[in-house]
NUSEKOL-276303 format. One record per atom (N, C-alpha, C, O): residue number from 1; x, y, z; residue in one letter; atom name. Coordinates in steps of 0.05 Angstrom, whole numbers, m for minus. Each point is the difference from the previous one (the first is absolute). Layout:
NUSEKOL-276303
- nr:c1:c2:c3:rest:atom
- NUM:X:Y:Z:A:CA
...
end
This chain:
NUSEKOL-276303
- nr:c1:c2:c3:rest:atom
- 1:137:342:747:M:N
- 1:13:m19:m17:M:CA
- 1:m7:m28:9:M:C
- 1:m8:m5:23:M:O
- 2:10:m13:m42:V:N
- 2:m8:m28:5:V:CA
- 2:21:m14:17:V:C
- 2:m7:m17:17:V:O
- 3:33:23:m20:F:N
- 3:21:m15:13:F:CA
- 3:9:13:27:F:C
- 3:18:m11:12:F:O
- 4:m30:32:m3:D:N
- 4:7:12:25:D:CA
- 4:m12:m17:23:D:C
- 4:m21:m12:m3:D:O
- 5:36:11:25:R:N
- 5:m9:m16:24:R:CA
- 5:m21:16:15:R:C
- 5:0:25:1:R:O
- 6:m18:m39:11:T:N
- 6:m19:12:18:T:CA
- 6:10:m4:28:T:C
- 6:17:m17:5:T:O
- 7:m28:32:14:E:N
- 7:8:m4:28:E:CA
- 7:m9:m26:12:E:C
- 7:10:m8:21:E:O
- 8:m30:m5:m33:N:N
- 8:m10:m25:10:N:CA
- 8:16:m25:m10:N:C
- 8:m4:m22:11:N:O
- 9:21:26:m30:E:N
- 9:15:m22:m11:E:CA
- 9:24:m7:18:E:C
- 9:14:18:9:E:O
- 10:m10:m44:m4:P:N
- 10:23:m7:18:P:CA
- 10:26:3:m15:P:C
- 10:2:2:m24:P:O
- 11:20:0:40:E:N
- 11:27:2:m11:E:CA
- 11:7:m25:m16:E:C
- 11:m8:m22:8:E:O
- 12:22:26:m30:E:N
- 12:7:m23:m16:E:CA
- 12:23:m15:13:E:C
- 12:19:12:11:E:O
- 13:m20:m39:m12:W:N
- 13:21:m16:12:W:CA
- 13:25:0:m17:W:C
- 13:m2:m4:m25:W:O
- 14:25:9:37:D:N
- 14:25:1:m14:D:CA
- 14:15:m26:5:D:C
- 14:9:m5:22:D:O
- 15:m5:m12:m42:P:N
- 15:13:m26:4:P:CA
- 15:30:3:7:P:C
- 15:12:m18:11:P:O
- 16:0:41:m18:E:N
- 16:29:4:6:E:CA
- 16:5:13:26:E:C
- 16:23:5:7:E:O
- 17:m44:2:8:E:N
- 17:3:14:25:E:CA
- 17:17:m16:20:E:C
- 17:16:11:15:E:O
- 18:m21:m38:m14:E:N
- 18:14:m16:19:E:CA
- 18:30:m3:m7:E:C
- 18:16:m6:17:E:O
- 19:m9:10:m42:L:N
- 19:28:m4:m8:L:CA
- 19:18:22:12:L:C
- 19:24:m5:3:L:O
- 20:m35:28:3:Y:N
- 20:16:22:11:Y:CA
- 20:m5:4:30:Y:C
- 20:12:18:12:Y:O
- 21:m28:m35:0:D:N
- 21:m5:1:29:D:CA
- 21:20:m17:15:D:C
- 21:m2:m25:m3:D:O
- 22:20:37:19:P:N
- 22:20:m17:14:P:CA
- 22:m12:m17:22:P:C
- 22:13:m19:9:P:O
- 23:m37:26:0:D:N
- 23:m13:m16:22:D:CA
- 23:m16:m23:m10:D:C
- 23:m10:m16:16:D:O
- 24:7:12:m42:S:N
- 24:m16:m22:m11:S:CA
- 24:17:m26:2:S:C
- 24:24:1:2:S:O
- 25:m39:m23:m3:D:N
- 25:14:m27:2:D:CA
- 25:11:m9:m26:D:C
- 25:16:m19:0:D:O
- 26:m24:31:m22:G:N
- 26:9:m9:m26:G:CA
- 26:26:13:m9:G:C
- 26:15:11:16:G:O
- 27:m10:m13:m41:L:N
- 27:24:11:m13:L:CA
- 27:m2:30:0:L:C
- 27:m20:11:m7:L:O
- 28:42:3:15:T:N
- 28:0:29:m1:T:CA
- 28:22:9:m18:T:C
- 28:21:m12:m2:T:O
- 29:m26:34:m12:I:N
- 29:19:12:m18:I:CA
- 29:10:26:13:I:C
- 29:m16:18:5:I:O
- 30:42:m15:0:P:N
- 30:10:24:13:P:CA
- 30:m1:24:m20:P:C
- 30:2:m3:m24:P:O
- 31:m6:26:35:Q:N
- 31:0:25:m15:Q:CA
- 31:28:9:m6:Q:C
- 31:17:m2:18:Q:O
- 32:m12:12:m42:V:N
- 32:27:9:m7:V:CA
- 32:m3:29:m8:V:C
- 32:m18:8:m16:V:O
- 33:37:9:26:A:N
- 33:m1:28:m7:A:CA
- 33:9:4:m28:A:C
- 33:19:m13:m9:A:O
- 34:m32:30:m5:T:N
- 34:7:6:m28:T:CA
- 34:10:29:m2:T:C
- 34:0:14:20:T:O
- 35:8:m6:m43:E:N
- 35:9:28:m4:E:CA
- 35:m23:19:5:E:C
- 35:5:24:7:E:O
- 36:m29:m33:m12:D:N
- 36:m23:18:4:D:CA
- 36:m6:5:29:D:C
- 36:m10:22:7:D:O
- 37:16:m41:11:D:N
- 37:m5:3:29:D:CA
- 37:26:m3:15:D:C
- 37:5:m21:12:D:O
- 38:12:42:m11:P:N
- 38:26:m3:14:P:CA
- 38:m4:0:30:P:C
- 38:18:m9:15:P:O
- 39:m41:18:m5:D:N
- 39:m5:0:29:D:CA
- 39:m9:m27:10:D:C
- 39:0:m4:24:D:O
- 40:m7:m14:m42:E:N
- 40:m9:m26:8:E:CA
- 40:23:m15:14:E:C
- 40:23:1:m9:E:O
- 41:m29:m14:31:A:N
- 41:21:m15:15:A:CA
- 41:9:m24:m15:A:C
- 41:m17:m16:m10:A:O
- 42:43:12:7:I:N
- 42:11:m23:m14:I:CA
- 42:5:m21:21:I:C
- 42:10:5:22:I:O
- 43:m17:m30:m29:S:N
- 43:5:m22:19:S:CA
- 43:30:m4:4:S:C
- 43:16:11:m16:S:O
- 44:m9:m26:35:G:N
- 44:28:m4:8:G:CA
- 44:14:m21:m17:G:C
- 44:18:m14:11:G:O
- 45:m25:11:m36:I:N
- 45:14:m19:m17:I:CA
- 45:24:13:m13:I:C
- 45:m2:21:m13:I:O
- 46:25:m33:17:D:N
- 46:25:10:m12:D:CA
- 46:4:m13:m27:D:C
- 46:0:m25:m2:D:O
- 47:3:41:m18:V:N
- 47:5:m11:m27:V:CA
- 47:30:m4:m3:V:C
- 47:16:18:4:V:O
- 48:m8:m43:m10:P:N
- 48:29:m5:m3:P:CA
- 48:11:13:m25:P:C
- 48:m14:2:m21:P:O
- 49:38:7:22:S:N
- 49:13:12:m23:S:CA
- 49:22:m19:m10:S:C
- 49:15:m12:16:S:O
- 50:m14:9:m42:V:N
- 50:19:m18:m12:V:CA
- 50:19:17:m18:V:C
- 50:m9:16:m16:V:O
- 51:35:m20:20:S:N
- 51:19:14:m16:S:CA
- 51:2:m12:m27:S:C
- 51:4:m25:m3:S:O
- 52:m7:41:m18:T:N
- 52:2:m11:m27:T:CA
- 52:24:12:m15:T:C
- 52:2:m4:m24:T:O
- 53:16:18:38:D:N
- 53:22:12:m14:D:CA
- 53:23:m19:m6:D:C
- 53:16:6:m17:D:O
- 54:m15:m29:30:E:N
- 54:21:m19:m7:E:CA
- 54:m12:m27:m8:E:C
- 54:m21:m8:11:E:O
- 55:34:m5:m29:T:N
- 55:m10:m26:m10:T:CA
- 55:21:m21:5:T:C
- 55:23:7:6:T:O
- 56:m31:m31:m10:D:N
- 56:19:m23:5:D:CA
- 56:17:m6:m25:D:C
- 56:19:m16:2:D:O
- 57:m26:28:m24:V:N
- 57:15:m6:m25:V:CA
- 57:12:25:m11:V:C
- 57:m8:22:7:V:O
- 58:28:m26:m24:S:N
- 58:13:23:m13:S:CA
- 58:m18:12:m22:S:C
- 58:m19:m13:m9:S:O
- 59:25:37:1:G:N
- 59:m16:14:m20:G:CA
- 59:1:m13:m27:G:C
- 59:m21:m1:m14:G:O
- 60:44:m10:6:D:N
- 60:2:m13:m26:D:CA
- 60:m16:m26:m1:D:C
- 60:m12:m7:m21:D:O
- 61:11:m8:43:L:N
- 61:m16:m24:1:L:CA
- 61:m29:7:m1:L:C
- 61:m16:m14:m13:L:O
- 62:8:34:28:L:N
- 62:m28:9:0:L:CA
- 62:m9:9:m28:L:C
- 62:m22:m7:m9:L:O
- 63:39:22:m4:Q:N
- 63:m7:10:m27:Q:CA
- 63:m1:m24:m20:Q:C
- 63:m19:m1:m16:Q:O
- 64:37:m17:18:A:N
- 64:0:m23:m18:A:CA
- 64:m25:m18:5:A:C
- 64:m12:m10:m19:A:O
- 65:5:7:44:F:N
- 65:m24:m16:7:F:CA
- 65:m25:12:m12:F:C
- 65:m15:m14:m13:F:O
- 66:10:40:17:W:N
- 66:m24:12:m10:W:CA
- 66:0:1:m31:W:C
- 66:m22:m1:m12:W:O
- 67:45:5:1:A:N
- 67:1:0:m30:A:CA
- 67:m8:m28:m10:A:C
- 67:m14:m2:m20:A:O
- 68:24:m19:32:L:N
- 68:m7:m27:m8:L:CA
- 68:m29:m6:5:L:C
- 68:m13:m13:m16:L:O
- 69:2:22:38:V:N
- 69:m28:m4:6:V:CA
- 69:m17:13:m22:V:C
- 69:m19:m12:m10:V:O
- 70:25:36:2:L:N
- 70:m15:14:m21:L:CA
- 70:2:m14:m27:L:C
- 70:m20:m3:m14:L:O
- 71:44:m5:7:V:N
- 71:5:m13:m26:V:CA
- 71:m14:m27:m1:V:C
- 71:m13:m7:m20:V:O
- 72:14:m9:42:I:N
- 72:m13:m26:0:I:CA
- 72:m30:3:0:I:C
- 72:m14:m15:m13:I:O
- 73:3:35:27:N:N
- 73:m28:4:0:N:CA
- 73:m10:8:m29:N:C
- 73:m20:m10:m9:N:O
- 74:35:27:m4:A:N
- 74:m7:8:m27:A:CA
- 74:2:m24:m19:A:C
- 74:m17:m3:m17:A:O
- 75:38:m13:20:A:N
- 75:3:m23:m17:A:CA
- 75:m23:m20:4:A:C
- 75:m10:m11:m19:A:O
- 76:3:7:44:L:N
- 76:m23:m19:6:L:CA
- 76:m26:10:m12:L:C
- 76:m16:m15:m11:L:O
- 77:12:41:13:F:N
- 77:m25:12:m11:F:CA
- 77:0:m3:m31:F:C
- 77:m20:m7:m11:F:O
- 78:42:14:m1:V:N
- 78:1:m1:m30:V:CA
- 78:m3:m29:m10:V:C
- 78:m14:m4:m20:V:O
- 79:28:m15:32:V:N
- 79:m2:m28:m8:V:CA
- 79:m29:m10:4:V:C
- 79:m11:m14:m17:V:O
- 80:m1:21:39:S:N
- 80:m27:m9:6:S:CA
- 80:m20:12:m20:S:C
- 80:m17:m14:m11:S:O
- 81:20:40:5:L:N
- 81:m18:13:m19:L:CA
- 81:4:m12:m28:L:C
- 81:m20:m5:m14:L:O
- 82:45:0:7:G:N
- 82:5:m13:m26:G:CA
- 82:m12:m28:m2:G:C
- 82:m11:m7:m21:G:O
- 83:14:m8:42:A:N
- 83:m11:m27:0:A:CA
- 83:m31:1:m2:A:C
- 83:m12:m17:m13:A:O
- 84:0:36:27:L:N
- 84:m29:3:m2:L:CA
- 84:m9:7:m28:L:C
- 84:m20:m11:m10:L:O
- 85:35:29:m3:L:N
- 85:m7:7:m27:L:CA
- 85:4:m23:m19:L:C
- 85:m16:m4:m19:L:O
- 86:36:m12:23:L:N
- 86:5:m24:m16:L:CA
- 86:m22:m20:3:L:C
- 86:m11:m11:m20:L:O
- 87:4:5:45:V:N
- 87:m19:m22:5:V:CA
- 87:m29:8:m6:V:C
- 87:m14:m15:m14:V:O
- 88:6:38:24:F:N
- 88:m29:7:m2:F:CA
- 88:m7:15:m25:F:C
- 88:m22:m4:m11:F:O
- 89:39:21:2:E:N
- 89:m6:16:m24:E:CA
- 89:12:m13:m26:E:C
- 89:m10:6:m22:E:O
- 90:30:m22:25:G:N
- 90:13:m12:m23:G:CA
- 90:17:20:m15:G:C
- 90:6:m4:m24:G:O
- 91:1:26:37:D:N
- 91:16:22:m13:D:CA
- 91:29:m7:3:D:C
- 91:13:6:20:D:O
- 92:m2:m19:m40:V:N
- 92:28:m10:0:V:CA
- 92:19:23:m1:V:C
- 92:22:m1:12:V:O
- 93:m29:22:m26:T:N
- 93:19:23:m3:T:CA
- 93:5:14:26:T:C
- 93:22:1:10:T:O
- 94:m44:10:1:R:N
- 94:4:15:25:R:CA
- 94:7:m18:23:R:C
- 94:17:7:16:R:O
- 95:m30:m30:m14:G:N
- 95:6:m18:22:G:CA
- 95:29:m10:m1:G:C
- 95:13:m2:20:G:O
- 96:m4:m5:m44:G:N
- 96:27:m9:m3:G:CA
- 96:21:21:7:G:C
- 96:20:m5:13:G:O
- 97:m26:30:m22:I:N
- 97:18:22:7:I:CA
- 97:1:5:30:I:C
- 97:21:4:11:I:O
- 98:m44:m6:2:L:N
- 98:m1:5:29:L:CA
- 98:15:m23:15:L:C
- 98:14:5:19:L:O
- 99:m18:m30:m27:V:N
- 99:14:m22:13:V:CA
- 99:30:3:m5:V:C
- 99:15:m5:19:V:O
- 100:m7:12:m43:A:N
- 100:29:4:m5:A:CA
- 100:11:23:16:A:C
- 100:22:m2:11:A:O
- 101:m37:24:m9:A:N
- 101:10:23:16:A:CA
- 101:2:m8:30:A:C
- 101:19:9:13:A:O
- 102:m38:m24:m3:G:N
- 102:1:m9:28:G:CA
- 102:23:m18:5:G:C
- 102:13:1:21:G:O
- 103:m7:m19:m40:T:N
- 103:23:m18:2:T:CA
- 103:26:16:0:T:C
- 103:18:m6:15:T:O
- 104:m17:27:m31:V:N
- 104:24:17:m1:V:CA
- 104:3:14:27:V:C
- 104:22:3:11:V:O
- 105:m45:6:1:L:N
- 105:2:14:26:L:CA
- 105:9:m20:22:L:C
- 105:15:8:17:L:O
- 106:m25:m33:m18:F:N
- 106:10:m20:19:F:CA
- 106:30:m4:m3:F:C
- 106:14:m3:19:F:O
- 107:m5:1:m44:G:N
- 107:29:m3:m5:G:CA
- 107:16:24:10:G:C
- 107:21:m3:12:G:O
- 108:m32:27:m16:L:N
- 108:13:24:10:L:CA
- 108:2:0:31:L:C
- 108:21:7:11:L:O
- 109:m42:m16:2:A:N
- 109:0:m2:29:A:CA
- 109:20:m21:10:A:C
- 109:15:5:19:A:O
- 110:m14:m27:m33:G:N
- 110:20:m21:7:G:CA
- 110:29:10:m4:G:C
- 110:17:m5:17:G:O
- 111:m13:19:m39:R:N
- 111:27:10:m6:R:CA
- 111:8:21:21:R:C
- 111:23:1:10:R:O
- 112:m42:16:m3:R:N
- 112:6:21:20:R:CA
- 112:6:m12:27:R:C
- 112:18:9:15:R:O
- 113:m33:m30:m8:Y:N
- 113:5:m14:26:Y:CA
- 113:27:m13:0:Y:C
- 113:15:2:20:Y:O
- 114:m8:m16:m41:R:N
- 114:26:m14:m2:R:CA
- 114:23:20:1:R:C
- 114:20:m5:13:R:O
- 115:m23:28:m27:S:N
- 115:22:20:1:S:CA
- 115:2:13:27:S:C
- 115:22:6:9:S:O
- 116:m45:m2:5:F:N
- 116:2:11:27:F:CA
- 116:13:m20:19:F:C
- 116:17:8:16:F:O
- 117:m24:m33:m18:R:N
- 117:12:m21:17:R:CA
- 117:30:m2:m6:R:C
- 117:16:m3:19:R:O
- 118:m8:5:m44:A:N
- 118:28:m2:m7:A:CA
- 118:16:25:11:A:C
- 118:22:m4:11:A:O
- 119:m34:27:m13:D:N
- 119:13:24:11:D:CA
- 119:2:m2:30:D:C
- 119:21:8:12:D:O
- 120:m41:m18:0:R:N
- 120:0:m2:30:R:CA
- 120:19:m21:9:R:C
- 120:13:3:20:R:O
- 121:m11:m26:m35:D:N
- 121:18:m21:8:D:CA
- 121:29:7:m5:D:C
- 121:17:m9:15:D:O
- 122:m11:27:m35:D:N
- 122:27:9:m4:D:CA
- 122:10:16:24:D:C
- 122:24:m2:6:D:O
- 123:m41:17:6:G:N
- 123:9:16:23:G:CA
- 123:2:m16:26:G:C
- 123:15:7:18:G:O
- 124:m29:m30:m16:T:N
- 124:0:m16:25:T:CA
- 124:10:m28:m5:T:C
- 124:m8:m19:14:T:O
- 125:25:14:m34:A:N
- 125:8:m27:m7:A:CA
- 125:18:m12:21:A:C
- 125:m1:m24:4:A:O
- 126:16:41:11:D:N
- 126:17:m11:21:D:CA
- 126:m15:m6:26:D:C
- 126:9:m16:16:D:O
- 127:m32:30:m12:D:N
- 127:m14:m3:25:D:CA
- 127:m17:m26:2:D:C
- 127:0:m13:21:D:O
- 128:m14:7:m42:S:N
- 128:m17:m24:1:S:CA
- 128:1:m14:m27:S:C
- 128:5:12:m21:S:O
- 129:m10:m38:21:P:N
- 129:0:m15:m25:P:CA
- 129:m25:6:m16:P:C
- 129:m21:8:11:P:O
- 130:24:m11:m37:A:N
- 130:m23:4:m18:A:CA
- 130:m20:m22:4:A:C
- 130:6:m21:11:A:O
- 131:m31:26:m19:D:N
- 131:m21:m20:4:D:CA
- 131:6:m26:m14:D:C
- 131:m8:m21:10:D:O
- 132:21:22:m32:G:N
- 132:6:m25:m15:G:CA
- 132:22:m16:13:G:C
- 132:2:m24:m5:G:O
- 133:15:36:23:D:N
- 133:22:m14:13:D:CA
- 133:m9:m13:25:D:C
- 133:15:m16:11:D:O
- 134:m38:21:m1:R:N
- 134:m9:m12:26:R:CA
- 134:m9:m28:m5:R:C
- 134:m12:m7:m21:R:O
- 135:18:m10:40:S:N
- 135:m9:m28:m3:S:CA
- 135:m29:m2:9:S:C
- 135:m10:17:14:S:O
- 136:m2:m39:m21:T:N
- 136:m28:m4:7:T:CA
- 136:m3:m6:30:T:C
- 136:m22:2:11:T:O
- 137:44:m11:2:D:N
- 137:m2:m7:28:D:CA
- 137:m5:25:18:D:C
- 137:m15:m3:20:D:O
- 138:26:26:m27:D:N
- 138:m4:23:17:D:CA
- 138:m20:20:m12:D:C
- 138:1:24:6:D:O
- 139:m18:m33:m24:A:N
- 139:m19:17:m13:A:CA
- 139:m24:7:17:A:C
- 139:m13:21:m3:A:O
- 140:6:m38:22:T:N
- 140:m23:6:17:T:CA
- 140:9:8:28:T:C
- 140:18:m12:11:T:O
- 141:m31:32:0:E:N
- 141:6:9:27:E:CA
- 141:m26:m1:16:E:C
- 141:m22:0:m10:E:O
- 142:26:m2:36:T:N
- 142:m23:0:18:T:CA
- 142:m11:29:2:T:C
- 142:14:19:m6:T:O
- 143:m39:m17:15:A:N
- 143:m12:26:3:A:CA
- 143:13:16:22:A:C
- 143:0:25:m1:A:O
- 144:11:m38:21:S:N
- 144:13:15:22:S:CA
- 144:29:8:m7:S:C
- 144:12:14:15:S:O
- 145:m2:m23:m38:G:N
- 145:27:8:m9:G:CA
- 145:22:m16:14:G:C
- 145:22:9:2:G:O
- 146:m28:m33:9:D:N
- 146:19:m16:14:D:CA
- 146:21:m12:m19:D:C
- 146:22:m7:10:D:O
- 147:m27:5:m35:G:N
- 147:19:m11:m18:G:CA
- 147:m14:m17:m21:G:C
- 147:m25:0:m2:G:O
- 148:41:m14:m13:A:N
- 148:m12:m16:m22:A:CA
- 148:m9:m27:10:A:C
- 148:13:m12:18:A:O
- 149:m34:3:m29:Q:N
- 149:m10:m27:6:Q:CA
- 149:m5:m14:m26:Q:C
- 149:m20:6:m14:Q:O
- 150:37:m25:6:P:N
- 150:m4:m13:m26:P:CA
- 150:m25:m17:2:P:C
- 150:m5:m14:20:P:O
- 151:m11:14:m42:Q:N
- 151:m24:m16:m1:Q:CA
- 151:m1:m14:m27:Q:C
- 151:6:12:m21:Q:O
- 152:m12:m37:23:S:N
- 152:m3:m16:m25:S:CA
- 152:m28:4:m10:S:C
- 152:m19:1:15:S:O
- 153:15:1:m41:P:N
- 153:m27:3:m11:P:CA
- 153:m18:m25:4:P:C
- 153:m24:2:m1:P:O
- 154:37:m25:6:T:N
- 154:m16:m24:5:T:CA
- 154:m3:m7:30:T:C
- 154:m14:m19:7:T:O
- 155:25:36:10:R:N
- 155:m1:m5:29:R:CA
- 155:m28:5:10:R:C
- 155:m13:19:m7:R:O
- 156:4:m37:24:S:N
- 156:m26:3:12:S:CA
- 156:4:11:28:S:C
- 156:19:m8:14:S:O
- 157:m37:26:m5:D:N
- 157:2:11:27:D:CA
- 157:m12:m18:21:D:C
- 157:3:5:24:D:O
- 158:m16:m26:m31:R:N
- 158:m12:m19:19:R:CA
- 158:21:m18:11:R:C
- 158:19:m8:m14:R:O
- 159:m22:0:39:K:N
- 159:19:m18:13:K:CA
- 159:m12:m27:6:K:C
- 159:13:m17:10:K:O
end
């Protein structure tokens, strides 16, 4: 055959050979055992495990968040598509319907958010003031959580 090697031909140079040689001066890639080679020695790297069974938020907050994310994403897509149809195609019928449907979805998301906030505030009205009742002086906090630091919008940080 034409592509068979002869005994006089030198070995072909492998550019990746140095990557797996631990004695080389360059970058080395460690070998990892796979399911195909269970006898292969695994390096001493410990893989950290992270517990995912508990979350920092309640189930109803998590459900409301993801529902709002999906509705807002759909609304943004529909409004954008409708605006593209209006501007580039001049299709007032379909573009107008899509923009109107997206606006309705944005309104639905806003209504759902406000009703969730109202339900949540009704249960915790005695514990903390509502966002509208807070004064502007204690609205900003430091990153370390030391407390509120009032800042004027015209204040300059230079001395």
